[in-house]
MISEKOL-111497 format. One record per residue: chain; x, y, z of N, C-alpha, C in turn. Coordinates in Angstrom, 3 decimals. Each point is the difference from the previous one (the first is absolute). Example, Ala and Ser with C-alpha at 12.3 -4.5 7.8 and 13.67 -1.06 7.14 Angstrom:
residues 2
{lomar A; {13.190; -5.690; 7.800}; {-0.890; 1.190; 0.000}; {0.900; 1.200; 0.000}};
{lomar A; {-0.350; 1.050; -0.720}; {0.820; 1.190; 0.060}; {-0.770; 1.090; 0.730}};
This chain:
residues 226
{lomar A; {103.025; 55.857; 212.688}; {-1.360; 0.263; -0.495}; {-1.004; -0.152; 1.133}};
{lomar A; {0.153; -1.039; 0.853}; {-0.930; -0.205; 1.098}; {0.067; 1.162; 0.990}};
{lomar A; {1.188; 0.534; 0.204}; {0.145; 1.099; 0.959}; {-0.627; 1.273; -0.536}};
{lomar A; {0.149; 0.245; -1.293}; {-0.541; 1.225; -0.586}; {-1.516; -0.056; -0.108}};
{lomar A; {-0.532; -1.147; -0.386}; {-1.430; -0.138; -0.249}; {-0.536; -1.166; 0.825}};
{lomar A; {-0.393; 0.253; 1.248}; {-0.419; -1.072; 0.901}; {-1.293; -0.659; -0.451}};
{lomar A; {-0.284; -1.160; 0.580}; {-1.197; -0.762; -0.319}; {-1.242; 0.874; 0.194}};
{lomar A; {-0.882; -0.028; -1.002}; {-1.211; 0.811; 0.062}; {0.104; 1.281; -0.801}};
{lomar A; {1.196; 0.362; -0.472}; {0.141; 1.201; -0.828}; {-0.527; -0.283; -1.394}};
{lomar A; {-0.233; 1.065; -0.782}; {-0.492; -0.179; -1.363}; {1.091; -0.565; -0.889}};
{lomar A; {-0.344; -1.003; -0.826}; {1.010; -0.566; -0.899}; {0.153; 0.836; -1.262}};
{lomar A; {-0.791; 1.065; -0.165}; {0.109; 0.801; -1.210}; {1.335; 0.720; -0.116}};
{lomar A; {0.721; 0.124; 1.135}; {1.339; 0.583; -0.081}; {0.887; -0.842; -0.901}};
{lomar A; {-0.272; -1.309; -0.064}; {0.818; -0.874; -0.832}; {-0.155; 0.308; -1.480}};
{lomar A; {-1.160; 0.534; -0.370}; {-0.207; 0.350; -1.397}; {0.953; 1.108; -0.428}};
{lomar A; {0.352; 0.839; 0.961}; {0.928; 1.091; -0.302}; {1.451; -0.437; 0.167}};
{lomar A; {0.244; -0.899; 0.964}; {1.364; -0.453; 0.253}; {0.476; -1.029; -1.024}};
{lomar A; {-0.960; -0.768; -0.548}; {0.352; -1.088; -0.907}; {-0.731; 0.129; -1.328}};
{lomar A; {0.142; 1.118; -0.705}; {-0.786; 0.219; -1.225}; {0.327; -0.975; -1.115}};
{lomar A; {1.197; -0.610; 0.040}; {0.377; -0.892; -1.088}; {-0.526; -1.418; 0.213}};
{lomar A; {-0.577; -0.261; 1.161}; {-0.501; -1.334; 0.289}; {-1.437; -0.158; -0.487}};
{lomar A; {-0.390; -1.246; -0.260}; {-1.373; -0.263; -0.399}; {-0.918; 0.188; 1.195}};
{lomar A; {-1.285; 0.256; -0.286}; {-0.970; 0.184; 1.078}; {-0.120; -1.272; 0.835}};
{lomar A; {0.094; -1.180; -0.643}; {-0.069; -1.250; 0.748}; {1.172; -0.114; 0.969}};
{lomar A; {1.182; 0.380; -0.477}; {1.175; -0.045; 0.864}; {-0.121; 0.946; 1.179}};
{lomar A; {-0.559; 1.181; -0.254}; {-0.185; 0.971; 1.072}; {-0.996; -0.536; 1.024}};
{lomar A; {-1.075; -0.629; -0.479}; {-0.991; -0.559; 0.918}; {0.610; -1.072; 0.884}};
{lomar A; {0.829; -0.862; -0.591}; {0.630; -1.056; 0.785}; {0.928; 0.605; 1.053}};
{lomar A; {0.740; 1.032; -0.377}; {0.887; 0.662; 0.950}; {-0.810; 0.640; 1.123}};
{lomar A; {-1.122; 0.627; -0.362}; {-0.851; 0.635; 1.007}; {-0.546; -1.035; 0.973}};
{lomar A; {-0.437; -1.152; -0.519}; {-0.543; -1.044; 0.865}; {1.055; -0.530; 0.950}};
{lomar A; {1.234; -0.123; -0.482}; {1.070; -0.512; 0.859}; {0.334; 0.973; 1.123}};
{lomar A; {-0.259; 1.288; -0.235}; {0.280; 1.025; 1.005}; {-1.219; 0.327; 0.854}};
{lomar A; {-1.136; -0.592; -0.338}; {-1.212; 0.271; 0.764}; {-0.557; 1.387; -0.248}};
{lomar A; {0.227; 0.541; -1.187}; {-0.480; 1.340; -0.309}; {-1.431; -0.077; -0.508}};
{lomar A; {-0.757; 1.049; 0.210}; {-1.391; 0.033; -0.422}; {-0.170; 0.988; -1.140}};
{lomar A; {-1.103; -0.137; -0.706}; {-0.330; 0.875; -1.126}; {-0.961; 1.081; 0.480}};
{lomar A; {0.326; 1.241; -0.276}; {-0.862; 1.119; 0.384}; {-0.643; 0.558; -1.266}};
{lomar A; {-1.314; -0.241; -0.223}; {-0.644; 0.455; -1.242}; {0.119; 1.497; -0.219}};
{lomar A; {0.078; 0.767; 1.077}; {0.058; 1.449; -0.158}; {1.303; 0.438; -0.669}};
{lomar A; {1.098; -0.723; 0.266}; {1.282; 0.380; -0.586}; {0.071; -0.317; -1.488}};
{lomar A; {-0.952; -0.812; -0.482}; {-0.013; -0.337; -1.416}; {-0.506; 1.162; -0.842}};
{lomar A; {-0.635; 0.975; 0.652}; {-0.636; 1.096; -0.723}; {0.552; 1.339; 0.477}};
{lomar A; {1.314; 0.136; -0.027}; {0.609; 1.258; 0.407}; {-0.227; 1.056; -1.067}};
{lomar A; {-0.133; 1.257; 0.441}; {-0.237; 1.097; -0.920}; {-1.479; 0.264; -0.202}};
{lomar A; {-0.302; 0.749; -1.026}; {-1.385; 0.365; -0.287}; {-0.670; -1.104; -0.810}};
{lomar A; {-1.117; -0.516; 0.507}; {-0.697; -1.127; -0.612}; {-1.337; 0.477; -0.550}};
{lomar A; {-0.321; -0.412; -1.228}; {-1.261; 0.385; -0.615}; {-0.714; -1.191; -0.608}};
{lomar A; {-1.336; 0.040; 0.037}; {-0.838; -1.044; -0.598}; {-0.518; 0.514; -1.330}};
{lomar A; {0.281; -0.743; -1.062}; {-0.128; 0.507; -1.368}; {-1.008; -0.799; -0.813}};
{lomar A; {-0.801; 0.738; -0.791}; {-0.947; -0.639; -0.912}; {-0.312; 0.951; -1.144}};
{lomar A; {-0.289; -0.562; -1.169}; {-0.440; 0.813; -1.131}; {-1.293; -0.570; -0.564}};
{lomar A; {-0.705; 0.815; -0.758}; {-1.137; -0.449; -0.806}; {0.263; 0.448; -1.427}};
{lomar A; {-0.428; -0.816; -0.949}; {0.289; 0.303; -1.401}; {-1.176; -0.393; -0.875}};
{lomar A; {0.090; 0.356; -1.260}; {-1.078; -0.335; -0.934}; {0.062; -1.459; -0.446}};
{lomar A; {1.108; -0.668; 0.290}; {0.180; -1.390; -0.387}; {1.273; -0.547; 0.592}};
{lomar A; {0.478; -1.114; -0.526}; {1.111; -0.714; 0.628}; {1.348; 0.166; -0.689}};
{lomar A; {0.038; 0.596; -1.190}; {1.246; 0.078; -0.751}; {0.386; 1.460; -0.266}};
{lomar A; {1.230; 0.334; 0.368}; {0.440; 1.383; -0.080}; {0.122; 0.560; -1.395}};
{lomar A; {0.126; -0.859; -1.004}; {0.085; 0.521; -1.371}; {-1.364; 0.128; -0.662}};
{lomar A; {-1.048; -0.530; 0.657}; {-1.359; 0.120; -0.524}; {-0.877; 0.901; 0.872}};
{lomar A; {0.372; 0.180; 1.264}; {-0.873; 0.652; 0.970}; {0.701; 1.170; 0.676}};
{lomar A; {-0.753; 0.684; 0.855}; {0.504; 1.195; 0.669}; {-0.292; -0.077; 1.496}};
{lomar A; {0.742; 0.776; 0.777}; {-0.212; 0.056; 1.439}; {-1.142; 0.961; 0.310}};
{lomar A; {-0.880; -0.424; 0.904}; {-1.101; 0.856; 0.436}; {0.288; 0.675; 1.331}};
{lomar A; {0.667; -0.723; 0.897}; {0.133; 0.503; 1.362}; {1.117; -0.748; 0.713}};
{lomar A; {0.628; 0.645; 0.968}; {0.952; -0.693; 0.876}; {-0.100; 0.574; 1.414}};
{lomar A; {0.297; -0.840; 0.967}; {0.011; 0.398; 1.414}; {1.195; -0.620; 0.701}};
{lomar A; {0.600; 0.752; 0.907}; {0.987; -0.526; 0.943}; {-0.395; 0.497; 1.389}};
{lomar A; {-0.231; -0.925; 0.921}; {-0.304; 0.365; 1.383}; {1.235; -0.234; 0.848}};
{lomar A; {0.395; 0.995; 0.766}; {1.152; -0.156; 0.868}; {-0.358; -0.883; 1.192}};
{lomar A; {0.895; -0.866; 0.357}; {-0.262; -0.964; 1.065}; {-0.285; 0.681; 1.337}};
{lomar A; {-1.118; -0.415; 0.602}; {-0.408; 0.427; 1.340}; {-0.179; 1.511; 0.127}};
{lomar A; {-0.274; 0.642; -1.118}; {-0.292; 1.429; 0.008}; {-1.185; 0.269; -0.928}};
{lomar A; {-0.765; 1.019; 0.345}; {-1.140; 0.370; -0.839}; {0.479; 0.964; -1.086}};
{lomar A; {0.926; -0.508; -0.810}; {0.610; 0.820; -1.041}; {0.003; -0.784; -1.302}};
{lomar A; {-0.437; 0.667; -1.069}; {-0.099; -0.643; -1.306}; {0.664; 0.871; -1.059}};
{lomar A; {0.710; -0.655; -0.900}; {0.399; 0.613; -1.263}; {-0.886; -0.636; -1.061}};
{lomar A; {-0.567; 0.798; -0.891}; {-0.869; -0.586; -1.023}; {-0.209; 0.993; -1.147}};
{lomar A; {-0.474; -0.536; -1.104}; {-0.402; 0.826; -1.133}; {-0.910; -0.841; -0.890}};
{lomar A; {-0.901; 0.658; -0.695}; {-0.935; -0.675; -0.894}; {-0.187; 0.846; -1.258}};
{lomar A; {-0.283; -0.658; -1.094}; {-0.304; 0.748; -1.209}; {-1.311; 0.749; 0.187}};
{lomar A; {-0.118; 1.115; -0.667}; {-1.212; 0.817; 0.029}; {-0.659; -0.054; -1.381}};
{lomar A; {-1.283; 0.346; -0.090}; {-0.675; -0.027; -1.308}; {0.748; 0.782; -1.080}};
{lomar A; {0.638; 1.109; 0.393}; {0.713; 0.789; -1.008}; {1.230; -0.715; -0.547}};
{lomar A; {0.570; -0.954; 0.778}; {1.146; -0.758; -0.498}; {-0.378; -0.835; -1.225}};
{lomar A; {-1.266; -0.364; -0.101}; {-0.455; -0.797; -1.136}; {-0.099; 0.833; -1.279}};
{lomar A; {0.120; 1.322; 0.141}; {-0.023; 0.880; -1.166}; {1.399; 0.393; -0.459}};
{lomar A; {1.003; -0.699; 0.537}; {1.382; 0.283; -0.395}; {0.181; -0.206; -1.496}};
{lomar A; {0.884; 0.800; -0.576}; {0.233; -0.108; -1.445}; {0.515; -1.385; -0.364}};
{lomar A; {0.940; -0.524; 0.811}; {0.535; -1.334; -0.241}; {-0.708; -0.971; 0.936}};
{lomar A; {-1.013; -0.674; -0.502}; {-0.799; -0.906; 0.819}; {0.810; -1.193; 0.497}};
{lomar A; {1.086; -0.351; -0.672}; {0.795; -1.147; 0.434}; {0.806; 0.308; 1.252}};
{lomar A; {0.078; 1.283; 0.350}; {0.725; 0.415; 1.208}; {-0.884; 0.843; 0.911}};
{lomar A; {-1.291; -0.300; 0.023}; {-0.942; 0.795; 0.787}; {0.250; -0.100; 1.508}};
{lomar A; {0.735; -1.040; 0.423}; {0.282; -0.183; 1.426}; {1.382; 0.503; 0.401}};
{lomar A; {0.660; 0.759; -0.868}; {1.375; 0.432; 0.263}; {0.115; 0.787; 1.308}};
{lomar A; {-0.992; 0.818; 0.301}; {0.062; 0.821; 1.214}; {0.024; -0.872; 1.261}};
{lomar A; {-0.907; -0.979; 0.095}; {-0.056; -0.826; 1.202}; {1.188; -0.965; 0.076}};
{lomar A; {0.507; -0.429; -1.135}; {1.189; -0.840; -0.010}; {1.191; 0.791; 0.527}};
{lomar A; {0.076; 1.274; -0.362}; {1.095; 0.851; 0.461}; {-0.058; 0.222; 1.508}};
{lomar A; {-1.196; 0.267; 0.536}; {-0.111; 0.206; 1.450}; {0.275; -1.292; 0.761}};
{lomar A; {-0.363; -1.146; -0.574}; {0.303; -1.271; 0.643}; {1.506; -0.230; 0.072}};
{lomar A; {0.694; 0.218; -1.107}; {1.444; -0.215; -0.022}; {0.699; 0.850; 1.070}};
{lomar A; {-0.453; 1.228; 0.169}; {0.585; 0.877; 1.010}; {-0.312; -0.505; 1.408}};
{lomar A; {-1.226; -0.494; 0.216}; {-0.401; -0.476; 1.325}; {0.766; -1.262; 0.397}};
{lomar A; {0.236; -0.900; -0.944}; {0.713; -1.238; 0.305}; {1.388; 0.273; 0.558}};
{lomar A; {0.618; 1.076; -0.450}; {1.350; 0.353; 0.451}; {0.030; 0.349; 1.487}};
{lomar A; {-1.140; 0.311; 0.582}; {-0.043; 0.451; 1.393}; {-0.151; -1.146; 0.998}};
{lomar A; {-0.052; -1.245; -0.487}; {-0.200; -1.144; 0.890}; {1.186; -0.955; -0.060}};
{lomar A; {0.343; -0.542; 1.176}; {1.097; -0.969; 0.086}; {-0.482; -1.419; -0.254}};
{lomar A; {-1.228; -0.301; 0.439}; {-0.602; -1.320; -0.190}; {-1.420; 0.196; -0.511}};
{lomar A; {-0.370; -0.749; -1.019}; {-1.361; 0.048; -0.538}; {-0.620; -1.383; 0.104}};
{lomar A; {-1.225; -0.042; 0.510}; {-0.723; -1.250; 0.180}; {-1.157; -0.017; -0.990}};
{lomar A; {-0.135; -1.082; -0.733}; {-1.053; -0.109; -1.011}; {-0.667; -1.360; 0.096}};
{lomar A; {-1.006; -0.205; -0.850}; {-0.608; -1.319; -0.135}; {0.044; -0.371; -1.478}};
{lomar A; {0.888; -0.910; -0.327}; {0.345; -0.378; -1.365}; {0.586; 1.178; -0.779}};
{lomar A; {0.661; 0.882; 0.730}; {0.636; 1.149; -0.643}; {1.134; -0.379; -0.926}};
{lomar A; {0.703; -1.098; 0.314}; {1.095; -0.417; -0.875}; {-0.516; -0.591; -1.302}};
{lomar A; {-1.277; -0.444; 0.005}; {-0.571; -0.568; -1.208}; {-0.819; 0.974; -0.812}};
{lomar A; {-0.486; 1.073; 0.667}; {-0.837; 0.959; -0.726}; {0.354; 1.458; 0.261}};
{lomar A; {-0.193; 0.469; 1.232}; {0.061; 1.444; 0.259}; {1.316; 0.649; -0.432}};
{lomar A; {1.116; -0.596; 0.376}; {1.276; 0.606; -0.361}; {0.350; -0.171; -1.481}};
{lomar A; {-0.160; -1.195; -0.590}; {0.260; -0.091; -1.442}; {-0.902; 0.912; -0.828}};
{lomar A; {-1.272; 0.089; 0.376}; {-0.921; 0.869; -0.730}; {0.437; 1.455; 0.141}};
{lomar A; {0.320; 0.427; 1.210}; {0.413; 1.389; 0.238}; {1.286; 0.324; -0.753}};
{lomar A; {0.933; -0.931; 0.003}; {1.271; 0.214; -0.700}; {-0.224; 0.096; -1.515}};
{lomar A; {-0.884; -0.850; -0.511}; {-0.310; 0.022; -1.433}; {-0.635; 1.323; -0.406}};
{lomar A; {-0.943; 0.478; 0.822}; {-0.647; 1.272; -0.311}; {0.997; 1.158; 0.093}};
{lomar A; {0.931; -0.087; 0.951}; {1.014; 1.050; 0.113}; {0.873; 0.049; -1.245}};
{lomar A; {0.393; -1.148; -0.489}; {0.799; -0.043; -1.227}; {-0.790; 0.558; -1.178}};
{lomar A; {-1.272; -0.336; -0.090}; {-0.844; 0.492; -1.077}; {-0.160; 1.511; 0.064}};
{lomar A; {-0.157; 0.527; 1.219}; {-0.254; 1.441; 0.174}; {1.273; 0.827; 0.117}};
{lomar A; {1.160; -0.654; -0.055}; {1.257; 0.735; 0.111}; {0.256; 0.528; 1.404}};
{lomar A; {-0.448; -0.720; 1.009}; {0.144; 0.408; 1.398}; {1.118; -0.820; 0.647}};
{lomar A; {1.016; 0.630; 0.617}; {1.039; -0.763; 0.699}; {-0.607; -0.812; 1.145}};
{lomar A; {0.312; -1.280; 0.035}; {-0.551; -0.888; 1.023}; {1.115; -0.417; 0.948}};
{lomar A; {-0.300; -0.177; 1.293}; {1.049; -0.397; 0.955}; {0.738; -1.246; -0.462}};
{lomar A; {1.328; 0.000; 0.056}; {0.774; -1.149; -0.473}; {-0.060; -1.169; 0.964}};
{lomar A; {0.419; -1.146; -0.491}; {0.058; -1.196; 0.844}; {0.929; 0.269; 1.180}};
{lomar A; {-0.450; -0.387; 1.202}; {0.797; 0.199; 1.193}; {-0.321; 1.275; 0.752}};
{lomar A; {-0.866; 0.835; -0.558}; {-0.304; 1.274; 0.659}; {-0.878; -0.184; 1.233}};
{lomar A; {-0.859; -1.027; -0.002}; {-0.868; -0.301; 1.135}; {-0.143; -1.509; 0.129}};
{lomar A; {-0.150; -0.463; 1.233}; {-0.270; -1.417; 0.218}; {-1.488; -0.265; -0.178}};
{lomar A; {-0.318; -1.261; -0.249}; {-1.370; -0.343; -0.333}; {-0.444; -1.257; 0.744}};
{lomar A; {-1.171; 0.072; 0.618}; {-0.648; -1.157; 0.623}; {-1.275; -0.277; -0.781}};
{lomar A; {-0.093; -1.179; -0.594}; {-1.200; -0.378; -0.750}; {-0.796; -0.987; 0.846}};
{lomar A; {-1.095; 0.480; 0.591}; {-0.796; -0.827; 0.897}; {-0.700; -1.153; -0.712}};
{lomar A; {-0.154; 0.099; -1.302}; {-0.625; -1.096; -0.738}; {0.788; -1.290; 0.217}};
{lomar A; {1.320; 0.092; -0.125}; {0.826; -1.188; 0.146}; {0.084; -0.453; 1.446}};
{lomar A; {-0.108; 0.931; 0.933}; {-0.048; -0.378; 1.414}; {-1.261; -0.791; 0.294}};
{lomar A; {-1.142; 0.488; -0.515}; {-1.262; -0.706; 0.212}; {0.004; -1.355; -0.707}};
{lomar A; {0.542; -0.052; -1.200}; {0.034; -1.252; -0.758}; {0.859; -1.049; 0.683}};
{lomar A; {1.103; 0.439; 0.576}; {0.930; -0.944; 0.606}; {-0.300; -0.353; 1.446}};
{lomar A; {-0.683; 0.908; 0.721}; {-0.215; -0.216; 1.434}; {-1.414; -0.425; 0.367}};
{lomar A; {-0.956; 0.164; -0.906}; {-1.385; -0.347; 0.282}; {-0.501; -1.051; -0.983}};
{lomar A; {-1.038; -0.727; 0.398}; {-0.633; -0.997; -0.870}; {-1.453; 0.401; -0.199}};
{lomar A; {-0.238; 0.829; -1.023}; {-1.334; 0.514; -0.290}; {-0.412; -0.416; -1.408}};
{lomar A; {-1.299; 0.038; -0.277}; {-0.470; -0.428; -1.316}; {0.371; 0.991; -1.088}};
{lomar A; {0.312; 1.237; 0.394}; {0.401; 1.041; -0.944}; {0.984; 0.917; 0.701}};
{lomar A; {0.919; 0.570; -0.763}; {1.003; 0.904; 0.578}; {-0.340; 1.469; -0.239}};
{lomar A; {-1.211; 0.279; -0.483}; {-0.411; 1.383; -0.220}; {-0.028; 0.749; 1.327}};
{lomar A; {0.307; 1.299; -0.049}; {0.027; 0.811; 1.212}; {-1.351; -0.031; 0.706}};
{lomar A; {-1.080; 0.005; -0.760}; {-1.327; -0.047; 0.601}; {-0.196; -1.259; 0.839}};
{lomar A; {0.467; -1.139; -0.493}; {-0.138; -1.263; 0.722}; {0.884; -0.012; 1.239}};
{lomar A; {1.232; 0.453; -0.146}; {0.933; 0.013; 1.129}; {-0.500; 0.929; 1.107}};
{lomar A; {-0.428; 1.198; -0.369}; {-0.470; 0.952; 1.006}; {-1.261; -0.503; 0.692}};
{lomar A; {-0.906; -0.617; -0.753}; {-1.217; -0.532; 0.605}; {0.333; -1.132; 0.972}};
{lomar A; {0.931; -0.868; -0.377}; {0.419; -1.082; 0.880}; {0.574; 0.548; 1.308}};
{lomar A; {0.747; 1.092; -0.076}; {0.613; 0.594; 1.183}; {-0.962; 0.893; 0.777}};
{lomar A; {-1.252; 0.109; -0.470}; {-0.991; 0.810; 0.696}; {0.202; 1.491; -0.179}};
{lomar A; {0.591; 0.375; -1.141}; {0.289; 1.413; -0.275}; {-1.024; 0.519; -1.009}};
{lomar A; {-0.848; 0.945; 0.387}; {-0.986; 0.560; -0.930}; {0.610; 1.114; -0.843}};
{lomar A; {-0.766; 0.461; -0.971}; {0.415; 1.187; -0.742}; {0.286; -0.197; -1.464}};
{lomar A; {0.186; -1.258; -0.448}; {0.271; -0.243; -1.428}; {-1.288; 0.247; -0.786}};
{lomar A; {0.037; 1.005; -0.859}; {-1.211; 0.410; -0.712}; {-0.113; -0.692; -1.352}};
{lomar A; {-1.213; -0.318; -0.452}; {-0.188; -0.589; -1.327}; {0.122; 1.076; -1.073}};
{lomar A; {0.219; -0.409; -1.218}; {0.084; 0.939; -1.115}; {-0.972; -0.432; -1.084}};
{lomar A; {-1.068; 0.763; -0.119}; {-1.049; -0.290; -0.983}; {0.566; 0.139; -1.415}};
{lomar A; {-0.237; -0.981; -0.882}; {0.499; 0.100; -1.381}; {-0.450; 1.275; -0.706}};
{lomar A; {-1.231; 0.463; 0.282}; {-0.482; 1.231; -0.631}; {0.814; 1.211; 0.454}};
{lomar A; {0.393; -0.013; 1.272}; {0.844; 1.082; 0.517}; {1.352; -0.026; -0.699}};
{lomar A; {0.528; -1.197; -0.205}; {1.302; -0.132; -0.664}; {-0.052; 0.535; -1.429}};
{lomar A; {-1.054; -0.348; -0.706}; {-0.156; 0.494; -1.367}; {-0.100; 1.516; 0.001}};
{lomar A; {-0.788; 0.553; 0.926}; {-0.138; 1.453; 0.090}; {1.313; 0.694; 0.300}};
{lomar A; {0.804; -0.591; 0.887}; {1.296; 0.587; 0.338}; {0.926; -0.012; -1.211}};
{lomar A; {-0.044; -1.054; -0.783}; {0.848; -0.083; -1.197}; {-0.371; 1.066; -1.024}};
{lomar A; {-1.237; 0.484; 0.066}; {-0.459; 1.019; -0.947}; {0.064; 1.410; 0.587}};
{lomar A; {0.499; 0.117; 1.250}; {0.197; 1.314; 0.580}; {-1.180; 0.551; 0.769}};
{lomar A; {-0.948; -0.825; 0.390}; {-1.146; 0.465; 0.775}; {0.467; 0.411; 1.402}};
{lomar A; {-0.322; 1.210; 0.416}; {0.499; 0.546; 1.263}; {-0.469; -0.814; 1.201}};
{lomar A; {-1.266; -0.402; 0.020}; {-0.532; -0.766; 1.137}; {0.701; -1.350; 0.100}};
{lomar A; {0.203; -0.641; -1.117}; {0.660; -1.301; 0.002}; {1.475; 0.116; 0.409}};
{lomar A; {0.643; 1.059; -0.427}; {1.395; 0.213; 0.390}; {0.119; 0.215; 1.500}};
{lomar A; {-0.960; 0.683; 0.606}; {0.028; 0.198; 1.455}; {-0.159; -1.338; 0.718}};
{lomar A; {-0.860; -0.862; -0.529}; {-0.182; -1.314; 0.614}; {1.293; -0.819; -0.091}};
{lomar A; {0.655; 0.043; -1.147}; {1.263; -0.717; -0.163}; {1.044; 0.533; 0.973}};
{lomar A; {0.035; 1.310; 0.184}; {0.919; 0.600; 0.970}; {-0.267; -0.531; 1.406}};
{lomar A; {-1.251; -0.014; 0.412}; {-0.353; -0.479; 1.338}; {0.304; -1.487; 0.153}};
{lomar A; {-0.213; -0.754; -1.071}; {0.305; -1.426; -0.006}; {1.498; -0.233; 0.200}};
{lomar A; {0.819; 0.787; -0.654}; {1.452; -0.133; 0.107}; {0.463; 0.343; 1.414}};
{lomar A; {-0.577; 1.041; 0.573}; {0.353; 0.368; 1.377}; {-0.378; -1.122; 0.966}};
{lomar A; {-1.175; -0.568; -0.159}; {-0.425; -1.092; 0.876}; {0.960; -1.179; -0.103}};
{lomar A; {0.507; -0.267; -1.203}; {0.915; -1.119; -0.191}; {1.279; 0.166; 0.814}};
{lomar A; {0.585; 1.194; 0.016}; {1.247; 0.173; 0.753}; {-0.255; -0.047; 1.501}};
{lomar A; {-1.180; 0.415; 0.426}; {-0.338; -0.090; 1.421}; {-0.149; -1.455; 0.422}};
{lomar A; {-0.654; -0.801; -0.827}; {-0.130; -1.429; 0.281}; {1.373; -0.670; -0.049}};
{lomar A; {0.812; 0.406; -0.958}; {1.330; -0.578; -0.162}; {0.836; 0.186; 1.261}};
{lomar A; {-0.067; 1.168; 0.591}; {0.758; 0.244; 1.229}; {-0.451; -0.943; 1.117}};
{lomar A; {-1.303; -0.190; 0.138}; {-0.520; -0.863; 1.058}; {0.384; -1.456; -0.227}};
{lomar A; {-0.029; -0.438; -1.248}; {0.432; -1.359; -0.323}; {1.476; -0.172; 0.327}};
{lomar A; {0.790; 1.003; -0.336}; {1.439; -0.057; 0.286}; {0.268; -0.112; 1.489}};
{lomar A; {-0.734; 0.756; 0.797}; {0.181; -0.067; 1.446}; {-0.290; -1.407; 0.517}};
{lomar A; {-1.008; -0.650; -0.552}; {-0.367; -1.342; 0.460}; {1.021; -1.060; -0.436}};
{lomar A; {0.631; 0.212; -1.153}; {0.911; -1.013; -0.542}; {1.471; 0.321; 0.233}};
{lomar A; {0.294; 1.116; 0.633}; {1.392; 0.482; 0.078}; {0.945; -0.995; 0.665}};
{lomar A; {-0.503; -0.782; 0.949}; {0.878; -0.952; 0.688}; {0.455; -1.130; -0.899}};
{lomar A; {-0.658; -0.170; -1.147}; {0.312; -1.112; -0.898}; {0.689; 0.456; -1.286}};
{lomar A; {0.419; 1.252; -0.038}; {0.555; 0.581; -1.224}; {1.511; 0.108; 0.122}};
{lomar A; {0.705; -0.407; -1.025}; {1.458; 0.051; 0.011}; {0.503; 1.406; -0.289}};
{lomar A; {1.290; 0.168; 0.225}; {0.633; 1.296; -0.216}; {-0.168; 0.458; -1.434}};
{lomar A; {-0.483; 1.243; -0.231}; {-0.149; 0.489; -1.382}; {1.358; 0.250; -0.651}};
{lomar A; {0.326; -0.831; -0.983}; {1.285; 0.140; -0.687}; {-0.185; 0.301; -1.476}};
{lomar A; {-1.240; 0.009; -0.450}; {-0.257; 0.325; -1.393}; {-0.226; 1.486; -0.143}};
{lomar A; {0.064; 0.464; -1.226}; {-0.193; 1.416; -0.293}; {-1.284; 0.181; -0.794}};
{lomar A; {-0.468; 1.250; -0.054}; {-1.177; 0.291; -0.803}; {0.333; -0.190; -1.469}};
């Protein structure tokens, strides 16, 4: 092992060579060999920063308004938002079916997705809406997932773990406020309010990428799925 992987090499090769071992065991083996961790190797493949906006917090009571995925280190976005005409759908309980469908297709194009509390909200909500709308959703294991919320909670000591607080602490601008009146208007299909929600969602994924870059050295290998 020492001859194949000399001191200073990335220890991430051990994750592939020793998949049946625990992460703690792999870390101990890496330390004994003097191997280092390369954050870039933790994010192989196509990486996207993901966020959604919705009319509320529960997928069986609420609907999706907008979603964005920004590709890492590229000025490329996948996104979709409901339009005023979607609110005139015959079946109001599935008025977001179109955007849920485009999201499900977009998720399939990424190997790693980075979110902020996505495991607690964005992905469960999206999956619930897909089931409601009859849209096939990517199965477990289709993409790896990095949830920066838990990275910030475990690696930083801040008074709040909200993305706005974390980004401000790191000196990262761009997190936009959301006026309650705008939110109400978006829930009722107001075109101006929907555009604001769209821009807000885009700003969130841009901030998310910058936060990830700052915290990447403290983030463990993504082993969870969306």
